[in-house]
N, C-alpha and C positions, 0 to 999 in steps of 0.2 A: 504494499499500499504506499509505503514511503517513497519506493522507486517510481510508482505510478504518479504520486503527487509531484515529485521533483521533475519528472518527465513533462508533465502538463505545464508546470511553471516556466521550464526552459522553452518549450515549444511555443508558448504563447508570446514569449519575449523576442522570438526569432522571426524576422520577416524582411521583405524587400522594400517596404514602404518608407523606411527611414524614420519610423517612430521610435523614440528612445525608450529604454527599459522603464525609466521613471514615469514617462508619460502613459505607457501601456498599463501600468498598475495603477496610476493615478485615475485612468479612465474607468478601469474595472471597479475600483473602489468607489468612484463617483456614481456607479450604477446601483450601489446598495442604498436602500430606502433611508436608513438612518444617517447616511453620510452625504447624500445628494443634496444639491441646492440648485438654484436657478442660475447662478452665476458660475460660468466655467471658461477656462482659457482654451479649451480643446475645440477644435473646428468639428463641424458635423461630420466631415469626411474622415477624420481620425477616429472619432467615436464609432462610425459605422464599420471601419476596417477592423477594429479591435472586437467589437461586440457581435457584429453580423457575420463577419468573414472569419477571423481567426478563432475566436471562442467556439463557434458552432462547428468549424472544421476539426478542431482538436477533440472536442467531445464525440463527434461523429467517428473519428479515427479510433478512439477508445471503445466505442460501442461495436463498430464493425470487427475490430480485432477480437473483442470478447466473444462475440457471436461465432466467428469462425473457429476460434480456439476451442470453445465449448463443443462445437459440432465435431471437431476433430477428436476431442476426448470421448465423446459418445461413440463415434465410429470405431475408434481404436479398441474401446472396451467391448463392444458387442462383437465385432469381428475378430477380436483377440489377435490383432496384428498391429504392431507399432508403425507400420509403414502405411496404414490406411489414413485417408484424409477426407474432408468434406465433399471432395468431387468423386469419390468412389462410386456413388450411385447415379452419377450423370446429371445431378441437379443443376450444376453450373452451366452444363451444356444446354439443358432445358431452359433455364433462364435466359441464356444467350440467344436462343431461337426466338423467343418472345420479343426481346429488346431489339435484335437485328431486323425482325419483321416490321416492327413499328417504325423504326428509323428509315428502313428502306422504302416504305410507302408513304412517308411524311405524315404520320398520324400522332406525332409527338404531343401535339396540343389538344387532343380530343378531351382529356381530362386534366388539362394543365400540367403541372410538373409532376402529378402522381401517374401520368400515363405509363411511362416506361417502367417504374417500380412496380405498379400493380399488374401489368401484363407479364413482366419477368417473373414476378412471384407466382402468378397463376400457372404459367407454363412449367416453372420448376416443380410446383406441387403436382401437376399433372404427370410429369415425368416420374416423380416419386411413386405415384399410384400405378403407373405402367410397370415399373421395376417390381413392385410388390405382386402385381398380378402375374408377371411373367415368372417369378421366382417361386411362387406357392405351388405346392403339390399335395392335394388332399388335405388342405388346411394347414400344412406345415411349411415353414420358410427355412430352408437350409442355407447356411452361410456361403458355402461354395456356389451354390446356384444364384444367390443374391449378388454376389460379387460379379459372377459371369454375366448376369443380366444387366447390371450397371455398366460393365464395360461395353457390352453390345450396344446398348441404347446411347451411351455417351459417344461411341464411335459414329453411330448413324446421325445423331443430332449435330455432332461436330462437322460432319460432311455437309449437312444441310446449311449450317451457318456459313461454311466456306463457299458454298454455292451462291448464297444471298450476297456475300462480299464481292464475289466475282460479277454478279448481275448489277450491282450498284455502281453509279458513276459519280454523281455529285456528292453523295453522302457516304462514300467509302471510308474517308477519314474519320467521320463521326462514328461509324460502326466500329472501325478498328480501335479508336480510342476508347470506347466503351468496353470492348473486349480486353484491352490491356489493363483496365482498372484505373480509377482515379477517384479523388475526393474533391477535385476542383469544381467550382460552380455549384456546390451543394449549400443548403441552407438549414435554418432550425427546423423546418418542416420534415426534413429527413431524419434529424435527430428524433423528433417526436414519433416518427414512424417506427423506428427501431426499438424504442423503449418498451412497448407492450410485448414484443416478441422475446426480448431478453428477460423481461420480468416473468414471463411464462416459462421459457425454456430453461432458465438457470435453476429454479427450484425443482423442476421435474428431474433434470439430470442429477442434481445434488441428492435428491430422494432416493435415486437408484444407485448410489455410490457403492453401497454394500453388495447389492446384486451383481454389479459389474465385477467387484472383487471375487465373487464365487464363480463368475463365468471363466476366470483363469483356469479353474480346475476342469473345465469342459461343461458342455450343456447337460450331459447325463448326470454328472456329479452335482451340479448346481440344482437340477430338478430334485434329486434325492434329498438335498438340504432344504427343500421347501420353497425354491424359487420358481415362480411361474415363468417359464423360459420364453414362451411365445409372446406373452404380454410384455415382458421385459424388453424383448427385442423390438416389438412393435412401437412401444412408447418411446424408447430411446432413438430409435431410427427416425421416427417421425419428428421428434423434438429437434434432433440434430439437423435434420433436412430442412426443416422450417426455419431454423436459425440461419443455415447456409443461404436459402433462397431469399430471406429478408436482407441479409448482408449483400448478396450479389445484386439484387434488384436495386439497391441504392448506390453502391460503389463500383459496379462492374465486376468483372472476373479478377479476383486477387488470390493467387495460388500460395500454397506451401505454408500459410499461417497455421492451418489446422494440423499439419504434419510436424512442423518444427516446434511450436510451443509446447504441446502436451509432452512430446518426447524430452524436451529440455527439463520440464517440471518433474517428470518421472525420474530423470537422472538426479535431480536435486533432493527429492523427498520420498522416493521409493514408489511402489506400485499401488499404494492405497488410493482408490478413486475418491474417497471422501476428502482427501487432500488435494488430489490432482485437479478435481472439477473447479473448485473455487480459485485456486492459484493459476490455473490455465486461463480463466477469464481475466484475471489481472494481468498475467503475462502476455496474453494476446493483445490487450489494449496498449501495453508498453510497446510491444514490438511493432504494430501497425502504426502507432503514433511516431515513433522514431523513423520508420520507413517513409511515412508521409512527409515528415519534416526534411528528410534527406532528399526526397523526390522534388520538393518545391524549392529547396535552397541550394542544391548541388551545382546547377547550371543557370542560376538566376540571370536574366528574368525568364528563361525558358523552363518549363516544368517537365520532369520525367514522369511517365505514367507509373503509378503505384505498384501496379502488377509487375512491371520490369524490375523495380527494386526488390520486391519480395522474392521474385524468382532468382535474381542474382545472388540473394542470400540463401534462399531455400534449396536451390538445385545442388550446390556443392554439399550442403548439409545432408541432402537426400543421398548423394553419392557416398558420403561417409557412412551413413546408416547402412547402406547395401554392403560396403566393404567390411564394416564391423560384423554384420550378420554372417557374411561369407567366412570370415576368420573364425567365428564362433562354431561354424558348422564344418570346420576342417578344410577350408579353402574352396568349397563348392557351395553354390547358391541352392 
């Protein structure tokens, strides 16, 4: 929590607008009801930059990171695989199809700023239902079939997104920018949109922490110990997927957060999901916040897509995990 607080403070004070650290915190303190007054030396532009742009973006980065990291924790717990992440079931590709379709046909303004998030969330949820339908056999959902179904649907939808990108002309850059992930041009409405999903998903995953601990023993042993295996898988997978779809619908596709953060937390505190779950939410917020700060400041005034930064960090870490896993298995995957 201290690391998260320090990260928020530092990120708020860093920017390309030339506002000093003293002015940034003077503006923020001026917004408090008991410290505000009608006379202020700050311009409306400076106040808008700090309160409407920086503060909302910092909080959105924390929420997106928390959602993706929590989703990764849920997937890794249910699938019993530390290499699983929120994109295992193809939800990101499903959300991308909806967003790319809306952008391609110029329908972004049908429901205002909510158009792309709502459509992306809807197509991501439909993708989840499709994976569940494809993987169930006589009412039972096997992990291997679930993963295979997710890979199949993700590949198909990824090809469909690539097809729409190839068909687009004037909006190709807009589609690609969304697919690379970014928190630019977001506002407080996006923050308010994510809060209910996090408020619902976090307690659910936390409540199933002990069940996920028993999943390590295998589904049969977990069932013998009194765990309702099918209900646990369904609740955790739905919660994780909805968190992923909500985050992706706001920020675009941001990979590796759900892979890197839970694994690092597991290395620090051990395999207890009652600890991994809350700490992953905090760690995810810190990770995405620093990645977004780097994305907007590294090549100022040009901004790097957030998904590019997380991939540059996450891909080498993923390679390290594969190498470590190979060494544990005697040099073979």
